DODO-927068 format. One record per residue: residue in one letter; x, y, z of N, C-alpha, C in turn. Coordinates in pm, whole numbers. Atoms other than C-alpha are relative to their C-alpha. Layout:
# DODO-927068
NODE  code     n_X     n_Y     n_Z    ca_X    ca_Y    ca_Z     c_X     c_Y     c_Z
NODE     A       X       Y       Z       X       Y       Z       X       Y       Z
...
//
This chain:
# DODO-927068
NODE  code     n_X     n_Y     n_Z    ca_X    ca_Y    ca_Z     c_X     c_Y     c_Z
NODE     M      20    -136      50   -6279   15649    5810     132      76      -1
NODE     V    -120     -82       8   -5997   15870    5687     -38     144      36
NODE     Y      22    -137     -44   -5958   16224    5819     102      91     -67
NODE     K     -91     -98      58   -5799   16542    5687       6     119      94
NODE     G     -18    -112     -92   -5655   16821    5895     -61     129     -52
NODE     F      54    -133      30   -5840   17153    5902      41      89     116
NODE     K     -57     -84    -105   -5647   17416    6096      49     -89     115
NODE     D     -49      81    -112   -5612   17255    6443     -92    -117      32
NODE     I      90     114     -22   -5884   16988    6404       9     -95    -119
NODE     K       5      97     110   -5945   16682    6187    -145     -30     -34
NODE     L     135      24      48   -6256   16634    5976      -4    -128     -83
NODE     S      17     121      80   -6385   16310    5829     -13      38    -146
NODE     R       8     -32     143   -6348   16301    5451    -143      -8     -50
NODE     L     141       9      34   -6712   16196    5424     -81      78     103
NODE     G      86     -77     -90   -6961   16443    5568    -145     -36     -24
NODE     M     141      35       8   -7328   16386    5641     -83     124     -35
NODE     G      91    -106      39   -7560   16615    5447    -140     -31      48
NODE     N     132      24     -61   -7902   16662    5605    -112      77     -70
NODE     M     103     -64      80   -8107   16808    5322    -103    -101     -52
NODE     R      87     103      55   -8259   16476    5211     -20    -114      99
NODE     L      24     101    -102   -8337   16295    5535    -129     -76     -31
NODE     P     126      74      23   -8607   16023    5532    -118      75      61
NODE     K     118     -72     -45   -8958   16164    5570    -112     -99      34
NODE     T     110      86     -45   -9282   16030    5713     -93     -39    -115
NODE     S      78      37     117   -9440   16022    5365      75      47    -124
NODE     D     -65     -39     124   -9353   16075    4998     -16     148     -32
NODE     D      18    -144      19   -9478   16433    5014     126      71      47
NODE     F    -127     -62     -38   -9162   16646    5011     -16      99     115
NODE     R      23     -91    -112   -9327   16875    5268     -20     -75     131
NODE     A      21      80    -120   -9369   16588    5514     117      18      97
NODE     P    -108     -15     -98   -9169   16608    5839     101    -115      -6
NODE     V    -105     102      -6   -8850   16414    5898     -50    -120      80
NODE     D      29     123     -75   -8899   16053    6005     114     -18     101
NODE     Y    -107      -4     -99   -8700   16087    6327      62    -137      28
NODE     P     -63     131     -28   -8653   15713    6404      90     -48    -113
NODE     K     -83      45     113   -8526   15632    6052     122      90     -18
NODE     A    -112     -92      14   -8313   15944    6036     103     -21     111
NODE     K     -91      25    -112   -8166   15868    6378      87    -123     -26
NODE     E     -79     118      35   -8055   15526    6253     119      39     -88
NODE     I    -107     -44      90   -7854   15703    5983     108      76      77
NODE     I     -96     -78     -78   -7692   15948    6225      79     -91      94
NODE     D     -70      92     -90   -7611   15671    6473     104     -82     -77
NODE     F     -95      75      82   -7448   15471    6194     117      90     -39
NODE     A    -105     -94      38   -7256   15779    6082      98      22     115
NODE     M     -87     -22    -116   -7124   15845    6433      82    -125      31
NODE     A     -69     125     -31   -7036   15480    6484     112     -30     -99
NODE     N     -99      27     104   -6835   15482    6161      90     119     -29
NODE     G    -103    -103       5   -6634   15796    6222     -34     129     -71
NODE     I      37    -127      62   -6827   16069    6039     -17     105     110
NODE     N       9    -102    -106   -6783   16389    6241     -42     137     -52
NODE     Y      42    -127      59   -6908   16662    6002    -145     -12     -44
NODE     Y     144       8      25   -7284   16729    5989     -49     134     -53
NODE     D      38    -122      70   -7418   16984    5744    -152      12      -9
NODE     T     143     -26      12   -7765   17139    5759     -18     147     -37
NODE     A      27    -141      32   -7933   17476    5697    -134      38      60
NODE     Y     122     -54     -61   -8209   17697    5831    -126     -47     -73
NODE     V     120      32      80   -8446   17602    5547     -13    -148     -36
NODE     Y      11     141      37   -8371   17229    5505    -119     -64      70
NODE     H     121      66     -52   -8689   17026    5551     -91     100      72
NODE     G      83    -101     -63   -8867   17351    5635      39      31     143
NODE     G     -50     -24    -136   -8653   17385    5947      10    -126      83
NODE     D       3     124     -78   -8707   17027    6060     136     -69       6
NODE     S    -134      60      -1   -8351   16926    5968      80      45     121
NODE     E     -71     -50    -118   -8198   17153    6232     -63     -53     129
NODE     K      68      49    -120   -8460   17049    6486      34    -146      26
NODE     F     -34     142     -15   -8390   16683    6420     142     -18      54
NODE     L    -138      11     -48   -8015   16726    6465      11      47     144
NODE     G       0     -48    -138   -8086   16920    6782     -52    -102      99
NODE     E      50     108     -85   -8269   16618    6917      94    -120       3
NODE     T     -78     123      18   -8018   16359    6797     147      13      39
NODE     L    -144     -11     -24   -7659   16487    6810      36      23     146
NODE     P     -36     -16    -142   -7669   16594    7179       8    -131      77
NODE     N     -21     130     -62   -7679   16222    7258     148     -37       3
NODE     Y    -144      26       9   -7307   16234    7176      77     118      59
NODE     P     -79    -111     -54   -7028   16442    7335      15     111    -104
NODE     R      -4    -112      95   -7023   16789    7176     132       5     -75
NODE     E    -130      -6      66   -6653   16757    7098      19    -112    -103
NODE     S     -15     114      91   -6715   16440    6894     -55      27    -139
NODE     Y      56     -31     132   -6885   16616    6602       9     151     -25
NODE     Y      -5    -139      41   -6879   16941    6408    -128      34     -77
NODE     L     127     -43      60   -7198   17126    6311      24     109    -104
NODE     A      -1    -105     103   -7235   17323    5990    -144      36     -33
NODE     T     132     -44      42   -7543   17532    5922      12     134     -69
NODE     K      -7    -112      93   -7637   17827    5706    -115      99      20
NODE     Y     103    -104       6   -7828   18153    5679     -23      36    -145
NODE     I      34     -40     136   -8009   18213    5351     -84     127       4
NODE     I      60    -132      -9   -8116   18569    5285    -147       1     -40
NODE     H     141       8      39   -8447   18464    5126     -90     -30     120
NODE     S      83      49    -111   -8566   18318    5457     -52     113      88
NODE     S      36    -110     -88   -8569   18637    5663     110     106      -4
NODE     P    -103    -104      -6   -8392   18975    5663      60      15     139
NODE     D     -47     -10    -139   -8351   18941    6041      97    -113      30
NODE     Y    -101     104     -16   -8030   18738    6039      35     -22     147
NODE     K     -29      16    -142   -7980   18802    6410     -99     -97      65
NODE     A     102      88     -56   -8308   18634    6500      15    -142     -53
NODE     V     -20     133      60   -8238   18349    6259     113     -73      71
NODE     F    -115      64     -65   -7900   18281    6419     -36     -49     140
NODE     E      39      41    -134   -8047   18273    6769     -95    -121      -6
NODE     E      92     113      15   -8323   18040    6651      76    -127     -36
NODE     Q     -80     117      39   -8065   17809    6494      71     -61     121
NODE     L     -65      51    -120   -7874   17782    6820     -99     -77      87
NODE     Q     104      67     -79   -8199   17690    6995     -41    -131     -63
NODE     R      39     123      70   -8300   17437    6731     106    -109      17
NODE     L    -109      96      -4   -7959   17271    6737      46     -32     143
NODE     K     -30      21    -142   -7939   17290    7117     150       5      26
NODE     T    -143     -21     -19   -7589   17426    7119      24     148      24
NODE     D     -30    -142     -21   -7421   17750    7220     104      51     -99
NODE     Y     -87     -47     107   -7192   17763    6917     -16     -90    -123
NODE     I       2      72     128   -7179   17659    6550     145     -12     -46
NODE     D    -139      20      43   -6856   17507    6425      27      66    -136
NODE     F     -18     -51     135   -6897   17595    6056    -128      73     -42
NODE     Y     118     -78      35   -7135   17877    5967      17      58    -139
NODE     L      -8     -41     140   -7217   17966    5607    -109      99     -39
NODE     L     100     -74      76   -7391   18228    5404     -46     -97    -108
NODE     H      57     110      79   -7624   18002    5209     -35      44    -142
NODE     A      37     -20     140   -7651   17987    4828      29     142     -47
NODE     V     -40    -129      54   -7455   18296    4731      -6     -10    -153
NODE     M      23       8     144   -7581   18348    4375      19     137     -63
NODE     D     -21    -126      72   -7549   18615    4109    -102     105      41
NODE     N     104     -96     -37   -7875   18773    4222     -15      19     150
NODE     T       8     -18    -146   -7809   18748    4597     131      48      63
NODE     Y    -127     -30     -66   -7439   18814    4656       6     145      49
NODE     Q      -1    -140     -43   -7489   19191    4669     -95      21     118
NODE     Q      93     -11    -114   -7786   19144    4905      69     -39     129
NODE     Y     -75      40    -119   -7561   18961    5148      94     112      44
NODE     I     -94    -108     -31   -7309   19243    5128     -72     119      63
NODE     D      71    -119     -44   -7564   19521    5173     -76     -19     131
NODE     S      84      26    -117   -7758   19350    5455      69      27     133
NODE     G     -74     -16    -125   -7483   19386    5714      23    -130      74
NODE     C     -10     128     -72   -7497   19018    5801     144     -49      13
NODE     I    -139      48      -6   -7130   18954    5724      70      55     124
NODE     A     -61     -61    -119   -7014   19198    5992     -58     -61     127
NODE     Y      63      59    -119   -7265   19052    6237      55    -139      28
NODE     F     -50     136     -22   -7149   18695    6184     148       1      37
NODE     E    -140     -15     -44   -6789   18811    6217       6      32     149
NODE     E       8     -31    -144   -6886   18952    6557     -27    -128      80
NODE     Q      33     125     -69   -7035   18616    6654     121     -93       2
NODE     K    -122      79       2   -6712   18450    6548      98      50     105
NODE     A     -90     -58    -100   -6512   18687    6766     -43     -38     142
NODE     K      54      40    -131   -6739   18588    7057       8    -150      23
NODE     G     -10     145     -15   -6677   18219    6993    -129     -74     -29
NODE     R     128      65      31   -7034   18150    6887       1     -60    -141
NODE     I     -30      60     129   -6908   18071    6537     149     -29      -1
NODE     K    -143      34       1   -6579   17885    6500      64      33    -134
NODE     Y     -53     -25     134   -6530   17908    6123    -113      55     -87
NODE     F     101     -72      77   -6712   18136    5878      30     -14    -149
NODE     G     -18      18     143   -6765   18059    5510    -130      26     -75
NODE     F     121     -18      81   -7024   18053    5233     -10    -112    -102
NODE     S      19      97     107   -7176   17820    4977     -24      76    -129
NODE     N      -1     -79     122   -7124   17942    4624     -79     -65    -113
NODE     H      72      41     121   -7362   17917    4328       9     110    -104
NODE     S      -8    -117      88   -7251   18235    4151      99     -25    -113
NODE     K     -95       5     110   -7060   18295    3831     140      30      54
NODE     T    -139     -16     -43   -6682   18303    3850      34     145      33
NODE     E     -33    -141     -24   -6663   18683    3827     -55      48     134
NODE     N      58     -41    -128   -6894   18723    4127      63     -76     117
NODE     L     -75      72    -102   -6714   18452    4321     126      78      36
NODE     K    -123     -77     -23   -6395   18656    4280     -29     123      85
NODE     K      37    -120     -77   -6571   18968    4411     -28     -37     146
NODE     F      37      41    -135   -6706   18781    4712     122     -41      80
NODE     L    -121      43     -69   -6368   18636    4795      82     117      52
NODE     E     -78    -117     -41   -6225   18986    4827     -55      67     125
NODE     L      65     -67    -113   -6463   19080    5111      71     -24     132
NODE     R     -64      36    -125   -6272   18900    5386      82    -126     -23
NODE     D     -74     126       7   -6044   18604    5458     -94    -112      45
NODE     W      96     106     -30   -6298   18324    5437      71    -125      50
NODE     D     -62     121     -56   -6225   18011    5640     -19    -121     -90
NODE     F      29     113      89   -6380   17776    5384    -109      42     -97
NODE     C     107     -24      96   -6614   17760    5088     -63    -135     -36
NODE     Q      71     120      43   -6879   17505    4999     -45      22    -144
NODE     M      38     -16     140   -6938   17445    4630     -44    -132     -59
NODE     Q      42     119      73   -7107   17203    4395     121     -52     -76
NODE     L    -123      53      58   -6828   16973    4287     -19    -147     -32
NODE     N       9     138      48   -6859   16659    4079      61      -5    -140
NODE     Y     -73      12     126   -6700   16523    3764     -79      54    -120
NODE     Y      80     -51     111   -6992   16622    3539      17     151     -14
NODE     D     -15    -146       4   -6975   16991    3631     144      43     -23
NODE     W    -142     -28      23   -6596   16976    3623      28       7    -150
NODE     V     -24       8     144   -6605   16885    3254     -84     102     -77
NODE     Y      92     -78      81   -6907   17085    3138     -43     133      62
NODE     G      36    -126     -63   -6940   17375    3382     122      83      33
NODE     S    -109     -88     -42   -6726   17638    3549      66     -48     129
NODE     T     -48      54    -128   -6647   17414    3846     152      -6       8
NODE     K    -146      13      -3   -6285   17349    3751      65     135      21
NODE     E     -56    -134     -13   -6208   17720    3714     -19      53     141
NODE     Q      27     -51    -134   -6372   17805    4046      78     -77     105
NODE     Y     -82      80     -92   -6199   17517    4224     144      52       1
NODE     E    -139     -45       9   -5863   17644    4099      18     138      65
NODE     I      -6    -132     -64   -5939   18000    4217       4     -15     152
NODE     L       4      23    -145   -6025   17876    4566     129     -65      48
NODE     S    -123      70     -38   -5722   17647    4575     120      95       2
NODE     Q    -110     -97       6   -5487   17928    4473       1      93     121
NODE     K      11     -84    -119   -5617   18130    4767      15     -81     128
NODE     G     -17      86    -117   -5571   17832    4999    -126     -16      83
NODE     I     127      13     -70   -5941   17816    5088     -50    -144      -9
NODE     P      49     138       2   -6052   17464    5189    -142      -7     -56
NODE     I     128      16      68   -6351   17334    4994     -79    -114      60
NODE     M      95     104     -37   -6651   17145    5124     -77     -33    -127
NODE     A      60      37     128   -6771   16955    4818    -141     -52      21
NODE     M     138      46      -9   -7148   16925    4787     -44     -58    -135
NODE     T      56      71     116   -7358   16724    4540     106     -80     -76
NODE     P    -103      80      68   -7076   16476    4465     -57     -94    -106
NODE     V      65      81     102   -7326   16261    4274    -118      76     -61
NODE     R      97     -90      65   -7533   16560    4157    -144     -32      37
NODE     G     135      27     -46   -7837   16495    4371     -49    -138     -36
NODE     G      35     138      35   -7828   16125    4281       8     -29    -149
NODE     R       0      21     145   -7808   16180    3905     119     -84     -46
NODE     L    -120      74      42   -7456   16033    3885      12    -136      69
NODE     S      -5     132     -64   -7539   15728    4095     -47    -109     -94
NODE     G      43      93     103   -7698   15565    3793      -1      72    -133
NODE     L     -12     -69     128   -7598   15667    3441     -82     -72    -107
NODE     S      68      70     108   -7727   15560    3102      68    -135     -22
NODE     P     -62     132      25   -7666   15197    2995     131      10     -76
NODE     A    -121     -12      80   -7409   15307    2739     117      55      80
NODE     S    -109     -58     -79   -7209   15521    2981      43     -93     113
NODE     E     -36      95    -105   -7224   15262    3257      86    -113     -56
NODE     K     -80     105      62   -7083   15006    3014     146      42     -12
NODE     V    -137     -50       9   -6776   15225    2963      73     -22     132
NODE     L     -62      14    -131   -6710   15218    3338      13    -146      41
NODE     K      -5     142     -37   -6794   14851    3389     105     -76     -81
NODE     D    -105      64      81   -6565   14750    3103     138      30      55
NODE     A    -129     -39     -56   -6283   14936    3276      22     -59     138
NODE     K     -12      47    -139   -6356   14821    3632    -131     -67      38
NODE     A     127      71     -16   -6624   14556    3658     -48      -5     144
NODE     D      39      16    -140   -6620   14533    4038     -23     133      73
NODE     R      19    -131     -64   -6652   14907    4104    -140      51     -30
NODE     S     135     -52      20   -6999   15053    4158       5     135     -71
NODE     I       5    -126      74   -7108   15348    3946      17     119      93
NODE     V      -6    -114     -92   -7152   15577    4246     141      20      56
NODE     S    -133     -12     -60   -6803   15500    4379      96      79     -88
NODE     W     -87     -78      90   -6641   15652    4069      -4     147      38
NODE     A      14    -142     -34   -6775   15992    4178      81      36     124
NODE     F     -73     -27    -125   -6625   15968    4526     151     -16     -19
NODE     Y    -143      22      21   -6290   15825    4414      60     110     -88
NODE     W     -50    -113      80   -6262   16104    4156      23     122      88
NODE     L     -14    -117     -86   -6318   16373    4419     124      -9      89
NODE     K    -117      15     -87   -6041   16229    4633     131      30     -72
NODE     R    -118     -44      74   -5798   16325    4356      32     147      29
NODE     L     -13    -145     -11   -5853   16692    4440      49      39     140
NODE     S     -62     -30    -130   -5620   16811    4716     -69     115      73
NODE     G      66    -114     -63   -5825   17126    4778    -130     -35      70
NODE     V     125      43     -62   -6128   16926    4889      25     -45     143
NODE     Q     -12      33    -143   -6164   16906    5267     -97    -112      38
NODE     V     105      95     -34   -6495   16724    5317     -86     -23    -123
NODE     I      91      34     108   -6711   16542    5064    -136     -28      62
NODE     L     132      11     -61   -7074   16590    5162     -91     -88     -85
NODE     S      98      84      68   -7335   16331    5076    -131       5      77
NODE     G     132      -5     -65   -7705   16376    5147     -62    -138       2
NODE     M      42     141      -5   -7768   16016    5246    -135     -11      69
NODE     S     137       1     -50   -8139   15955    5292     -50    -137      43
NODE     T      36     134     -49   -8142   15583    5370     120     -64      66
NODE     L    -108      72     -66   -7942   15349    5586      84     -75    -103
NODE     D     -73      72     105   -7849   15151    5275     100      91     -70
NODE     Q     -90     -94      67   -7697   15460    5115     125      28      81
NODE     I    -117     -31     -81   -7471   15543    5405      87    -125      19
NODE     K     -77     125     -10   -7371   15178    5439      81     -24    -128
NODE     E     -72      14     127   -7272   15184    5072     115      99      -8
NODE     N     -99    -105      18   -7079   15512    5095     118      -5      97
NODE     V    -105      -2    -101   -6880   15470    5416     125     -78     -41
NODE     P    -121      74      37   -6646   15196    5281      88      70    -103
NODE     F     -81     -73      98   -6533   15430    5001     102      89      69
NODE     F     -87     -92     -74   -6363   15636    5272      81     -72     108
NODE     A     -84      77     -91   -6178   15359    5449     147      24     -28
NODE     S    -138     -31      37   -5863   15473    5269      -1     124     -88
NODE     D     -12    -116      87   -5732   15757    5054       0     -39    -148
NODE     E       2      46     139   -5778   15552    4736     -73      99     -89
NODE     A      59     -94      96   -5846   15778    4439      20     -54    -141
NODE     L     -16      43     138   -5879   15740    4064     139      30     -52
NODE     S    -125     -26      70   -5563   15709    3858     -28      93    -118
NODE     D      18     -86     117   -5504   15937    3559     -75     -73    -111
NODE     T      67      80     103   -5614   15656    3326    -147     -18      33
NODE     E     139      18     -41   -5929   15595    3528     -79     130     -14
NODE     E      68    -127      18   -6013   15965    3524     -37      21    -147
NODE     K      28     -13     143   -5988   15964    3146    -120     -87     -40
NODE     T     112      90      28   -6226   15668    3134    -131      59      53
NODE     L     118     -61     -59   -6469   15846    3365     -51     115     -85
NODE     F      40    -113      83   -6471   16155    3146     -59     -47    -133
NODE     E      57      58     121   -6539   15937    2841    -144     -45      26
NODE     A     135      44     -36   -6839   15784    3018     -91     121      22
NODE     C      76    -123     -25   -6950   16132    3121     -46      62    -131
NODE     D      34     -56     130   -6946   16245    2760    -117     -77     -62
NODE     V     111      83      50   -7173   15955    2665    -128      36      74
NODE     F     116     -29     -84   -7405   16035    2955     -59     137     -32
NODE     R      46    -138      23   -7425   16407    2874     -98      10    -116
NODE     K      87      -4     117   -7589   16336    2545    -145     -33      36
NODE     E     135      36     -43   -7887   16204    2739     -55      94     107
NODE     V      43     -92    -106   -7906   16484    2994     -29     136     -61
NODE     Q      39    -128      57   -8096   16792    2890     -12     111     104
NODE     V      17     -99    -108   -8169   16966    3223      80     -46     122
NODE     P     -85      43    -111   -7902   16951    3499     -57      31     138
NODE     C      63     -26    -129   -8148   16972    3790      52     -97     106
NODE     N     -44      88    -109   -8020   16838    4125     -99      -3     116
NODE     A     111      12     -95   -8355   16863    4308      21      76     131
NODE     C     -19     -79    -123   -8254   17136    4556    -130      66      46
NODE     R     134     -54     -25   -8612   17276    4534      -3     148      36
NODE     Y       5    -144     -23   -8513   17641    4567    -105      65     -89
NODE     C      99     -56      93   -8739   17703    4267    -140      -5      60
NODE     F     135      15     -56   -9044   17573    4454     -27     102     109
NODE     E      18     -89    -114   -8985   17799    4755     -60     135     -40
NODE     G      51    -129      40   -9069   18108    4554    -114      -5     -99
NODE     C     102      13     104   -9328   17969    4314    -139      40      52
NODE     P     132     -42     -49   -9658   18156    4362    -111     -99     -33
NODE     A     100     100      38   -9847   17875    4187      20    -133      72
NODE     K     -30     121     -78   -9693   17612    4420      13    -124     -89
NODE     I     -26     110      92   -9579   17395    4131     122     -77      46
NODE     D    -115      83     -35   -9352   17104    4221      87     -13    -125
NODE     I     -74     -13     126   -9112   17207    3945      95    -116     -23
NODE     V     -97     109      14   -8857   16932    4014     -62    -120     -71
NODE     K      66     116      60   -9107   16661    3921     -28      23    -148
NODE     Y      24     -29     141   -9191   16835    3597     130      -1     -81
NODE     L    -129       6      69   -8822   16870    3510      44    -144     -22
NODE     E     -32     142      18   -8781   16495    3563     -72     -55    -123
NODE     V      75      45     118   -9055   16429    3308      57      63    -127
NODE     Y     -58     -69     116   -8901   16687    3076     126     -72     -49
NODE     N    -122      73      39   -8567   16502    3082     -35    -130     -72
NODE     K      40     127      64   -8739   16173    3000     -59      25    -138
NODE     Y      58     -35     131   -8933   16340    2720     110      30    -101
NODE     K    -108     -37      91   -8610   16475    2571      82    -122     -44
NODE     T     -79     118      35   -8443   16134    2575     -85    -115     -54
NODE     D      82     115      36   -8735   15894    2531    -113      30     -98
NODE     G     103     -33      97   -8977   16086    2311    -130      47      64
NODE     D     124     -61     -45   -9327   16229    2334     -80     -85      97
NODE     F      82      86     -87   -9479   15926    2504      35      19     147
NODE     A     -41     -20    -139   -9281   16009    2819     -76     114      66
NODE     L      77    -111     -56   -9496   16321    2860    -122     -49      78
NODE     G     111      56     -76   -9767   16091    2992      28      -2     149
NODE     G     -37      -2    -142   -9573   16096    3319     -53     121      73
NODE     I      54    -121     -63   -9712   16444    3382    -130     -31      74
NODE     N     129      34     -61  -10048   16285    3464      16     -67     136
NODE     N     -24      69    -127   -9889   16100    3756      65      90     105
NODE     I     -66     -92     -93   -9731   16406    3918     -98      49     105
NODE     E      78     -55    -110   -9868   16498    4258      57     137      35
NODE     S     -45    -137     -24   -9842   16875    4290    -121      89      19
NODE     E     111     -91     -25  -10067   17143    4435     -26      88    -121
NODE     G      13     -77     123   -9999   17358    4132      44     -85    -118
NODE     K     -34      75     120   -9988   17210    3782      82      87     -94
NODE     H     -84     -76      93   -9758   17307    3499     -81     104     -77
NODE     T      87     -94      71  -10054   17475    3330     -35     123      84
NODE     D      24    -115     -88  -10079   17709    3632     115     101      -3
NODE     C    -118     -88       6   -9740   17864    3551     -38     135     -60
NODE     I      31    -135      48   -9769   18242    3510     124      69     -59
NODE     A    -123     -51      63   -9415   18283    3372      56     122      72
NODE     C     -50    -114     -78   -9315   18519    3655     152       5       5
NODE     G    -146       3       4   -8952   18405    3640      69     -14     134
NODE     V     -63      15    -132   -8895   18366    4016      84    -127       5
NODE     C     -74     127       0   -8786   18005    3959     135      15     -68
NODE     N    -126     -23      69   -8520   18118    3712     100      73      89
NODE     E     -87     -80     -87   -8383   18369    3962      59     -83     113
NODE     R     -44      76    -117   -8355   18109    4237      75    -129     -34
NODE     C     -63     128      39   -8210   17820    4038     152      11       2
NODE     P    -146      -3      -4   -7843   17757    4131      65     -52    -128
NODE     Q     -55      57     123   -7801   17569    3801     -25      89    -121
NODE     S      31     -95     108   -7923   17867    3595     -84     -64    -110
NODE     I      90      63      96   -8188   17651    3428    -110      98     -38
NODE     D     108     -88      48   -8437   17844    3215    -133     -72      21
NODE     I     119      77     -36   -8731   17687    3397    -125      58     -64
NODE     K     118     -66      57   -8981   17942    3270     -25     -48    -144
NODE     S      14      45     139   -8914   17839    2908     -37    -147      -7
NODE     I      31     143      -1   -8928   17470    2994    -148     -21      32
NODE     M     140      13     -34   -9266   17510    3159     -89      40    -117
NODE     A      76     -42     117   -9390   17696    2853       0    -110    -107
NODE     E      -8     109      99   -9268   17411    2632     -88    -117      39
NODE     L      84     109     -46   -9442   17153    2847    -148      32     -19
NODE     I     139     -41      20   -9765   17351    2834     -38     -16    -147
NODE     E      26       9     144   -9741   17368    2455     -11    -145     -46
NODE     K      -4     140      43   -9656   16999    2419    -118     -81      51
NODE     T     107      78     -60   -9943   16884    2638    -138      58     -26
NODE     K     131     -55      37  -10219   17095    2485     -82    -108     -69
NODE     K      89      99      62  -10516   16881    2388     -72      62    -121
//
């Protein structure tokens, strides 16, 4: 495992994301499967990963509880904890912070973040008073480093950066969004300010771990022995502003596959980056909805529709034709797409700015009998 200096400590280049831990059943609301998840953490610790990222709302709170049961088996100085406060969860940020310390069984958080700062929440964070409170906790040593995870537009990111001297920023960073989104511009803004970046969704919630046959052929023709997923990690290592690359590894096989990519500082060459962008262009033509399965949309849905599953069918319908809509009949969800009341809460909470309300309306129209 390679490490990179952060102030007076060293962090592993690969970080363990704990948003997609193995569960006891396929129901996304099922609790974490502690024995299987512990195998992943034990492997991570044994192979030099020392950065563990979670949040108050991951797995309905079970992610923090699980880490609180597992990481204390190791010396506290051997790992760094990152967790987050999201304003949607509770306006009582003081109570949330105390609960997080109890869940994680620690008296301090190494890396504390304001969670999912978006265009419709950044002002709420400012007005709530939580920033000053968390700064107080940092002064007391209960928070070592204070940052935020950004999902806002560039103009609002700039405003947020002016509030204080942030220790770090977590952002969605992968080659697809670099080419087709505002990621490159935001990365450059953070780099110019010297703010270290924790890169999340390096394979876009798994979407970049397997591309279309045509795009994969571009990569295999260039480097036959390199796996598709490795291109994403080797590309990120080109970026000097990236501190930790977070991967939400949900199986032992996944972490076993990813760890060797960080045995050295090997990164893509300029020629290889050009090839990757060519493959990305081919792939983009088949991607209609850039959902990364974060499920923030579901948290506010009054009809309890498992929107992510419907977006998966929508993507297949857009690339494979009307027959793919039959997949809707196999979706297990308390609320169905026909229960959508077009309230727009999902649109407000989507970090990818997907017009979910319109998509649901299209699916309803397409599936009318």
